[in-house]
TORDO-788355 format. One line per 10 residues: number of its first residue (from 1); their letters; for each residue x, y, z of C-alpha. Coordinates in nm, 4 decimals. Example, Ala and Ser with C-alpha at 12.3 -4.5 7.8 and 13.67 -1.06 7.14 Angstrom:
1	AS	1.2300 -0.4500 0.7800  1.3670 -0.1060 0.7140
***
This chain:
1	MGHVDHGKTS	1.2044 -0.4898 0.1235  1.2940 -0.2294 -0.1335  1.2678 -0.0905 -0.4848  1.3399 -0.2993 -0.7930  1.7130 -0.3118 -0.8831  1.8251 -0.1640 -0.5518  2.0014 -0.4867 -0.4562  1.7679 -0.6874 -0.2326  1.8280 -1.0145 -0.4198  2.2032 -0.9477 -0.4451
11	LLDYIRKTNV	2.2184 -0.8955 -0.0696  2.0435 -1.2267 -0.0005  2.2682 -1.4017 -0.2533  2.5825 -1.2710 -0.0840  2.4585 -1.3757 0.2603  2.3822 -1.7221 0.1261  2.7260 -1.7713 -0.0277  2.9369 -1.6360 0.2585  2.7496 -1.6813 0.5845  2.5287 -1.9857 0.5454
21	IAGECGGITQ	2.6480 -2.3271 0.6541  2.5370 -2.5208 0.3467  2.4329 -2.8830 0.3082  2.3172 -3.0930 0.6028  2.3468 -2.8082 0.8539  2.0849 -2.5960 0.6818  2.0785 -2.3517 0.3946  1.8853 -2.1128 0.1829  1.6599 -2.1759 -0.1134  1.4759 -1.9603 -0.3629
31	HIGAYNVKFK	1.1726 -2.1928 -0.3645  1.0141 -2.1450 -0.0251  0.9535 -1.7697 0.0281  1.1249 -1.7739 0.3699  1.4943 -1.8485 0.4203  1.6627 -1.9637 0.7397  2.0252 -1.8512 0.7399  2.2647 -2.0128 0.9901  2.5930 -1.8528 1.0918  2.9131 -2.0025 1.2283
41	KGNSITFLDT	2.8673 -1.8203 1.5606  2.5541 -2.0264 1.6256  2.3042 -1.7526 1.5496  2.0446 -1.7728 1.2746  1.8131 -1.5302 1.0985  1.5007 -1.6160 0.9024  1.4519 -1.3847 0.6048  1.0989 -1.3446 0.4716  1.0794 -1.2534 0.1035  0.7855 -1.0239 0.0332
51	PGHEAFTSMR	0.7572 -0.9585 -0.3431  0.4930 -0.6923 -0.4015  0.4443 -0.6789 -0.0221  0.1421 -0.9110 -0.0573  0.2404 -1.1492 0.2209  0.3484 -0.8680 0.4500  0.0237 -0.6747 0.4072  -0.2006 -0.9781 0.4337  -0.0284 -1.0821 0.7538  -0.0838 -0.7401 0.9040
61	ARGTKITDIV	-0.4496 -0.7596 0.7956  -0.4943 -1.0570 1.0273  -0.3170 -0.8958 1.3200  -0.0111 -1.1199 1.3034  0.3270 -0.9586 1.3453  0.5221 -1.2220 1.1622  0.8184 -0.9973 1.0863  1.0164 -0.8778 1.3877  1.2480 -0.6473 1.1899  1.2236 -0.4987 0.8401
71	VVVIATDDDV	1.5400 -0.4342 0.6373  1.4758 -0.1698 0.3711  1.7395 -0.1788 0.0951  1.8065 0.1538 -0.0828  2.0596 0.2098 -0.3619  2.2859 0.5063 -0.2810  2.3311 0.5870 -0.6510  1.9552 0.6432 -0.6855  1.6788 0.8075 -0.4806  1.4247 0.6963 -0.2228
81	MPQTKEAISH	1.1864 0.5636 -0.4865  0.8037 0.5287 -0.4681  0.8227 0.1520 -0.4050  1.0690 0.2174 -0.1203  0.8304 0.4696 0.0349  0.5546 0.2119 -0.0054  0.7645 -0.0519 0.1739  0.8387 0.1901 0.4582  0.4684 0.2714 0.4861  0.3808 -0.0994 0.5160
91	AQLAGVPIIF	0.6429 -0.1492 0.7889  0.5323 0.1591 0.9838  0.1660 0.0557 0.9724  0.2647 -0.2862 1.1078  0.4637 -0.1215 1.3873  0.7804 -0.3153 1.3010  1.1346 -0.1726 1.3607  1.3182 -0.0719 1.0418  1.6883 -0.1022 0.9587  1.8075 0.0746 0.6433
101	ALNKIDKINS	2.0695 -0.0958 0.4238  2.2321 0.1761 0.2097  2.3525 -0.0334 -0.0827  2.5834 0.0139 -0.3840  2.8469 0.2221 -0.2029  3.0961 0.0744 -0.4505  2.9436 0.2845 -0.7294  3.1274 0.6012 -0.8418  2.8100 0.8122 -0.8139  2.7149 0.6710 -0.4724
111	NPDKIRRQLS	2.5810 0.9391 -0.2365  2.4636 0.7948 0.0991  2.4125 1.1406 0.2510  2.1584 1.2204 -0.0229  1.9576 0.9158 0.0864  1.9884 1.0172 0.4532  1.8615 1.3640 0.3629  1.5666 1.2272 0.1656  1.4767 0.9961 0.4535  1.4992 1.2853 0.6993
121	DMNLLLEEWG	1.2532 1.4765 0.4789  1.0160 1.1844 0.5427  1.0710 1.2207 0.9224  1.2965 0.9142 0.9211  1.6169 1.0356 1.0892  1.9008 0.7819 1.0961  2.1153 0.7219 1.4061  2.4280 0.8797 1.2587  2.2253 1.1983 1.2110  2.0898 1.1879 1.5667
131	GKYKSQEISA	1.7782 0.9851 1.4926  1.6426 0.6482 1.6082  1.6676 0.4393 1.2908  1.9651 0.2039 1.2465  2.1400 0.1961 0.9103  2.4455 0.0437 0.7458  2.6318 0.1328 0.4287  2.6887 -0.1854 0.2271  2.7974 -0.3208 -0.1072  2.6012 -0.6367 -0.1864
141	KLGKGIDKLL	2.8301 -0.6861 -0.4859  3.1588 -0.6761 -0.2902  3.0269 -0.7834 0.0489  3.1399 -0.4656 0.2213  2.9486 -0.3810 0.5397  2.7222 -0.6887 0.5288  2.8694 -0.8449 0.8450  2.7999 -0.5184 1.0294  2.4445 -0.5151 0.8929  2.3833 -0.8690 1.0220
151	EKILLEAEIL	2.5293 -0.7687 1.3602  2.2839 -0.4785 1.3774  1.9955 -0.7125 1.2950  2.1016 -0.9483 1.5757  2.1515 -0.6523 1.8137  1.8020 -0.5231 1.7355  1.6645 -0.8724 1.7993  1.8455 -0.8800 2.1351  1.7037 -0.5391 2.2297  1.3535 -0.6578 2.1373
161	NLKANTNKPA	1.4107 -0.9623 2.3627  1.2485 -1.1966 2.1121  1.1564 -1.5269 2.2760  0.9086 -1.8072 2.2135  0.7709 -2.0920 2.4258  0.8540 -2.4311 2.2694  0.6551 -2.6376 2.5221  0.3116 -2.5930 2.3680  0.1227 -2.6803 2.0460  0.2614 -2.4904 1.7471
171	AGTVIEAFLD	0.1119 -2.1722 1.6047  0.2274 -1.9311 1.3368  0.1522 -1.7844 0.9956  0.1080 -1.9081 0.6399  0.3685 -1.7685 0.3997  0.2314 -1.9183 0.0774  0.0281 -2.2168 -0.0446  -0.0347 -2.3907 -0.3762  -0.1661 -2.7136 -0.5268  0.0989 -2.9628 -0.6394
181	KGRGYCTTIL	-0.0571 -3.2176 -0.8756  0.1682 -3.4927 -0.7491  0.1563 -3.4222 -0.3742  -0.1598 -3.2241 -0.3048  -0.1771 -2.8910 -0.1232  0.1666 -2.7607 -0.0186  0.1679 -2.4918 0.2493  0.4735 -2.2925 0.3561  0.4444 -2.1813 0.7178  0.6579 -1.9990 0.9716
191	IQEGTLKLGD	0.6470 -2.1353 1.3273  0.6147 -1.8505 1.5794  0.5542 -2.0423 1.9008  0.5408 -2.4003 2.0192  0.6761 -2.7107 1.8465  0.5231 -2.8551 1.5299  0.5327 -3.2343 1.4964  0.4574 -3.4846 1.2228  0.0973 -3.6093 1.2609  -0.0353 -3.2908 1.4271
201	YVVAGTFHGK	-0.3863 -3.1723 1.3384  -0.3669 -2.8201 1.1967  -0.6152 -2.5450 1.1117  -0.5022 -2.2664 0.8773  -0.7729 -2.0122 0.7953  -1.0757 -2.2119 0.6785  -0.8758 -2.5293 0.5983  -0.7645 -2.8202 0.8145  -0.5796 -3.1498 0.7981  -0.3310 -3.3904 0.9504
211	IKVILDDIGN	0.0336 -3.3192 0.8726  0.1696 -3.6015 0.6562  0.5043 -3.4507 0.5554  0.7268 -3.1722 0.6931  1.0069 -3.0398 0.4685  1.2723 -2.7931 0.5830  1.3940 -2.5064 0.3639  1.6363 -2.7274 0.1686  1.3842 -3.0059 0.1119  1.4840 -3.2523 0.3875
221	NIKKVLPSKP	1.2124 -3.4574 0.5614  1.1964 -3.3694 0.9326  0.9752 -3.4778 1.2213  0.9487 -3.1609 1.4309  1.0044 -2.7842 1.3996  1.0915 -2.5192 1.6592  0.9909 -2.1475 1.6496  1.1317 -1.9061 1.3896  1.1770 -2.1823 1.1340  1.0073 -2.1890 0.7917
231	VKILGLNGAP	0.8854 -2.5282 0.6666  0.6612 -2.6738 0.3992  0.3798 -2.9059 0.5138  0.1534 -3.1480 0.3262  -0.1872 -3.2593 0.4507  -0.4258 -2.9625 0.4469  -0.7511 -2.9964 0.2497  -0.7038 -2.6623 0.0713  -0.4670 -2.3725 0.0061  -0.4981 -2.1041 0.2769
241	TSGEIFKVFK	-0.4354 -1.7393 0.1933  -0.0958 -1.5860 0.2558  -0.0994 -1.4401 0.6061  -0.3579 -1.6773 0.7565  -0.2929 -1.7880 1.1147  -0.2373 -2.1628 1.1647  -0.2672 -2.3537 1.4896  -0.2308 -2.7120 1.6108  -0.5274 -2.8856 1.7802  -0.5559 -3.1994 1.9927
251	NEKEAKQLAS	-0.7647 -3.4015 1.7465  -0.9274 -3.3965 1.4046  -1.2762 -3.3256 1.5422  -1.1703 -2.9954 1.7010  -0.9801 -2.8950 1.3871  -1.2805 -2.9641 1.1602  -1.5214 -2.7736 1.3869  -1.3065 -2.4607 1.3973  -1.2438 -2.4705 1.0212  -1.6195 -2.4946 0.9623
261	IRSNLKKEQN	-1.6951 -2.2028 1.1966  -1.4295 -1.9886 1.0272  -1.5681 -2.0735 0.6833  -1.9177 -1.9580 0.7836  -1.7829 -1.6403 0.9452  -1.5825 -1.5592 0.6343  -1.8950 -1.5856 0.4180  -2.0802 -1.3421 0.6481  -1.7855 -1.1013 0.6581  -1.7649 -1.0956 0.2786
271	IRSSITLEKR	-2.1282 -0.9889 0.2688  -2.0908 -0.7204 0.5382  -1.7396 -0.5919 0.4798  -1.8068 -0.3532 0.1923  -1.6055 -0.0398 0.2765  -1.7781 0.2529 0.1066  -1.7991 0.6224 0.1828  -2.1782 0.6117 0.1945  -2.1736 0.3364 0.4589  -1.9189 0.5147 0.6757
281	GDFKELKLII	-2.1351 0.8035 0.7897  -2.0899 0.7088 1.1557  -1.7108 0.6729 1.1485  -1.4741 0.8261 1.4047  -1.1637 0.7771 1.1901  -1.1755 0.7452 0.8124  -0.8542 0.6030 0.6652  -0.7633 0.7006 0.3103  -0.5000 0.6104 0.0526  -0.4352 0.8902 -0.1984
291	KGDMDGSVEA	-0.2904 0.8235 -0.5455  -0.2539 1.1077 -0.7962  -0.0907 1.2095 -1.1213  0.1443 1.4697 -0.9699  0.2983 1.5511 -0.6315  0.1284 1.8910 -0.6271  -0.2159 1.7375 -0.6767  -0.1585 1.4740 -0.4086  -0.0419 1.7369 -0.1575  -0.3367 1.9651 -0.2384
301	ITDSLEKLST	-0.5849 1.6804 -0.1893  -0.4139 1.5671 0.1320  -0.4121 1.9177 0.2829  -0.7747 1.9824 0.1837  -0.9033 1.6534 0.3267  -0.7050 1.6758 0.6507  -0.8550 2.0207 0.7142  -1.2020 1.8602 0.7141  -1.1220 1.6649 1.0329  -1.3112 1.7631 1.3458
311	DSRIINIIYK	-1.2672 1.6795 1.7150  -1.5050 1.3854 1.6826  -1.4279 1.2707 1.3269  -1.0806 1.2360 1.1805  -0.9661 1.1838 0.8223  -0.6357 0.9944 0.8365  -0.4236 0.9777 0.5188  -0.2298 0.6550 0.5824  -0.0486 0.6532 0.2477  -0.0059 0.8899 -0.0467
321	NIGLITESDV	0.1912 0.8644 -0.3697  0.1850 0.9306 -0.7425  0.1111 0.6741 -1.0151  -0.1377 0.3999 -1.0958  -0.3516 0.2365 -0.8284  -0.1809 -0.1003 -0.7927  -0.2391 -0.4372 -0.6306  -0.0229 -0.3285 -0.3386  -0.2410 -0.0200 -0.2771  -0.5524 -0.2384 -0.2628
331	LLAKASNAII	-0.3860 -0.4842 -0.0253  -0.2851 -0.1948 0.1995  -0.6453 -0.0675 0.1903  -0.7676 -0.4133 0.2850  -0.5186 -0.4376 0.5693  -0.6032 -0.0940 0.7050  -0.9780 -0.0823 0.6358  -0.9211 0.2186 0.4104  -1.0779 0.3774 0.1024  -0.8617 0.4498 -0.2034
341	VGFNVKCTLK	-0.8924 0.7921 -0.3674  -0.7457 0.8308 -0.7160  -0.6988 1.1659 -0.8898  -0.6383 1.1619 -1.2674  -0.4997 0.8071 -1.2420  -0.6221 0.4648 -1.3484  -0.6424 0.1344 -1.1661  -0.4594 -0.1791 -1.2825  -0.6742 -0.4769 -1.3806  -0.5378 -0.6951 -1.0983
351	AKMIATKNNL	-0.6014 -0.4186 -0.8442  -0.9636 -0.3912 -0.9657  -1.0100 -0.7670 -0.9339  -0.8762 -0.7748 -0.5766  -1.0865 -0.4709 -0.4788  -1.4021 -0.6288 -0.6230  -1.3314 -0.9609 -0.4539  -1.2838 -0.7925 -0.1151  -1.5618 -0.5326 -0.1532  -1.3134 -0.2453 -0.1262
361	EIRLYHIIYD	-1.3993 0.0988 -0.2599  -1.1847 0.2841 -0.5113  -1.3078 0.6363 -0.5847  -1.1693 0.8003 -0.9010  -1.1866 1.1761 -0.9608  -1.0752 1.4357 -1.2156  -1.1697 1.7500 -1.0223  -1.0394 1.8133 -0.6710  -1.3464 1.9980 -0.5427  -1.5558 1.6860 -0.6153
371	IINDFKKSLN	-1.3326 1.4924 -0.3744  -1.3637 1.7586 -0.1068  -1.7437 1.7845 -0.1469  -1.7898 1.4070 -0.1212  -1.5946 1.3908 0.2020  -1.7599 1.7011 0.3416  -2.0930 1.5242 0.2960  -1.9645 1.2145 0.4722  -1.8517 1.4325 0.7641  -2.1880 1.6122 0.7673
381	VIKEKKVTVI	-1.9976 1.9401 0.7380  -2.2362 2.0654 0.4709  -2.5806 1.9655 0.3560  -2.5874 1.8058 0.0154  -2.6856 2.0446 -0.2615  -2.7902 1.9065 -0.5953  -2.5991 2.0720 -0.8744  -2.6726 2.0055 -1.2425  -2.3744 2.0691 -1.4687  -2.4894 2.2025 -1.8042
391	GNAEIINFFK	-2.1580 2.2264 -1.9858  -1.7858 2.2967 -1.9803  -1.5762 2.5406 -2.1805  -1.1972 2.5441 -2.2096  -1.0185 2.8798 -2.2277  -0.7993 2.8772 -2.5400  -0.7184 3.2508 -2.5409  -0.8125 3.5732 -2.3624  -0.8346 3.9391 -2.4592  -0.7817 4.2266 -2.2190
401	RKQTIAGCLI	-1.0371 4.5020 -2.2712  -1.2283 4.7046 -2.0107  -1.3088 4.3609 -1.8697  -1.1113 4.0558 -1.9798  -1.2838 3.8361 -2.2390  -1.2105 3.4626 -2.2288  -1.1967 3.3013 -2.5736  -1.3398 2.9527 -2.5194  -1.4155 2.6226 -2.6903  -1.7232 2.4378 -2.5614
411	INGKIIRNSK	-1.5966 2.0869 -2.4840  -1.9091 1.9421 -2.3247  -2.2813 2.0233 -2.3121  -2.3568 2.3937 -2.3600  -2.2939 2.7304 -2.1982  -2.5935 2.9513 -2.1148  -2.5845 3.3271 -2.0636  -2.6450 3.4554 -1.7068  -2.5891 3.1095 -1.5592  -2.3788 3.0241 -1.2529
421	IRLIRDGVVI	-2.0213 2.9148 -1.3217  -1.7141 2.7674 -1.1570  -1.3644 2.8484 -1.2823  -1.1438 2.5379 -1.2506  -0.7634 2.5482 -1.2752  -0.5542 2.2281 -1.2510  -0.8544 2.0447 -1.1093  -0.9174 2.3022 -0.8337  -1.2120 2.5449 -0.8213  -1.0546 2.8887 -0.7846
431	YTGELNSLKR	-1.3639 3.1073 -0.8390  -1.7412 3.0729 -0.8252  -1.9588 3.3424 -0.9804  -2.1900 3.4379 -1.2651  -2.1524 3.4483 -1.6426  -2.2001 3.8122 -1.7382  -2.1700 3.8047 -2.1181  -2.1759 3.5390 -2.3915  -2.0828 3.6216 -2.7505  -2.0391 3.4441 -3.0838
441	FKDDVKEVNK	-1.8098 3.6675 -3.2878  -1.9549 4.0129 -3.2119  -2.3117 3.9008 -3.1451  -2.4658 3.8434 -2.8026  -2.6201 3.4950 -2.7814  -2.8287 3.3074 -2.5259  -2.6326 2.9821 -2.5474  -2.3456 2.8094 -2.7283  -2.3325 2.4328 -2.7865  -2.0502 2.1768 -2.7813
451	GYECGIIIKD	-1.7842 2.2148 -3.0511  -1.8335 2.5906 -3.1042  -1.6133 2.8794 -2.9931  -1.7358 3.1798 -2.7987  -1.6328 3.4790 -2.5907  -1.7168 3.4785 -2.2185  -1.7064 3.7556 -1.9588  -1.7375 3.6540 -1.5941  -1.8847 3.9086 -1.3564  -1.6157 4.0781 -1.1428
461	YNDFKIGDII	-1.3370 3.8425 -1.2567  -1.0437 3.8924 -1.4970  -0.7614 3.6542 -1.3980  -0.7803 3.3907 -1.6724  -0.5164 3.1418 -1.7876  -0.5126 2.9301 -2.1022  -0.6316 2.5817 -2.0124  -0.8742 2.6976 -1.7396  -1.2160 2.5288 -1.7457  -1.5381 2.7229 -1.7071
471	ECYL	-1.8140 2.4981 -1.5763  -2.1727 2.6128 -1.6234  -2.4336 2.4751 -1.3778  -2.7834 2.5206 -1.2385
***
């Protein structure tokens, strides 16, 4: 896993060319989504490709730990980028060990220690700095350090004592599935336990069928598969979702019955699984994903929401970042049963479609105190008070007299003299009080409508800044 252009594909390409026994003994292909790499020493590693983290997140959503180790590739001539942080977050939520591959050490401006420092700022201390996370400096272009990286992967696997029982019906996880017009539904699966055989009856999610063809990762027809091997099977009556659990059954009758039960359960879950703030009034832990326009905003929202937690009810920020709300954010929300909070950001079309399909809630805000108030209500910290906003004025200048006068432009609704106001700066309410004076030119007026300029004096307040918003409400 890793950020675009940090060398993930180059690393896999180098491993394929130098360490894989090609041809009849096995190999690697770019067409299956999971690659089994065999080494001369007799060991093998299956690499799972997770573009956009969709497969990884979906698998976690169904409680299947398909990945035993995550290798996060980071370019040492760059920074720990948002997509890298996202990948780390996915791995941590799945509880999977992480090994960091510090790539591009052949570059003149390579600075591995900068990456180590940035990771340490994220509470990810590498072994060479006294931490627990393994890492290896590599050059995917020149092949430097890759053998040591593979050794560390195998060592981690040995420490984890990864074993599987082959003397039982096969079970595992769906990597991907699609409809081939010439062959029917093709499903790529990873065997995690047992032995899969030609002719077995399989259930994957809500679909079932008898296996007619098994293809290994270089396209050879085979009759049986052992654990930790990715294969493509033909015979299912549909295309299961990435991450679905598959299992072998004794006969077709059992397979059909379970597939039917799962189909009915899925329909009920789709009806009941709407994750909304209003429906979560009885929660003990509310998981949130925060996306904002700037780091400062995200940190302010995070700190404010975390302070709302009580002994009996906890707000848990499982992921935070800047930028658009993406497909990956929605998949993470689905996997973690979380609500997405966006501040001054938009949602991509694909993310909206996935959220709608899965009844996930995305809450978009432009003012931070609205976020805090909504979650206070959900925590029953305060009783809901109905507030009617009359209008908003933007401060475009200010004049220091006996009391500072804010020169304003009414941008929405109207401003009424002697009304209650909130002063908002960078989306945060910094003062609540009363409007003491309202003038047009030199004349006192009762109200000023949208599009007009005016002078405003707030009772007992003088600290204005250009760009502040004065909100008038009842």
